[in-house]
N, C-alpha and C positions, 0 to 999 in steps of 0.2 A: 487549634483547628483543625479537622479532617479533612483530606487534599483527599481527591473523588474522583477515578478512571474514570472516564471520556472516550467510549472506543473509538474514536473518529480521530484524521493528521491533518492535520495543511498541504496539497502537495510536496510545498518546497519540502519540508520540512519533513517526507516520504523519501524524498528524492535519493535527500540525500545522509536520511541511514540508510538506504540500501544501497547506497553508491551506481546511484544513478545517478546520468542526468532527467532532468527535467520533458524534454521534449520526447525521453526511452519512455518514461512516466506514461505522458499525457498518450503513446502508444498503445500500450500496456493494456492504460482507460479502454481505452474505441477495438485496444481484441477479444476484453470483455476479460481477463485477463486479474484486473485487479477493480473490484469492484467500490461505487462511489459514495458518497449519499446527497444528497441535499440540503443542507441548511442554513432557511433567508435563497444571497445571493447566493451562498459559498457553499462550490462543492467538495466535500473531505471525504479523506480516503477512508473505509469503512477498517477495523483496522479488525473488528469481530473474523471477518476470512482468516485473516493472519493466526490470528490469538487462538480460535479452534481448531486451527488446524498446521501446526506449523511444518512452516520445509523447508530442509536443508535450501545454505546459498545459497547453489548454483541452479538451483527450479527454481527458485525467488528472484535469482539474474535469467529467467528466460531457458538456460540448457538443461538438457536433459541429460538425465543418470540415468544412467547406464548400472548395472548391477549383476 
């Protein structure tokens, strides 16, 4: 059996993996920081954004990185 990668993730699973609460994730979605994809009645986090342009953890958590 071949496994197929689907570039969408449940909101609660994404929040858990990133290390934030679901409330913070909802705010990021409203602010446009995290894209979602509507699949039927479900709204899933669009992982293509994160896979195409991986960000340091500090950027993913909404903090600015000073270089």
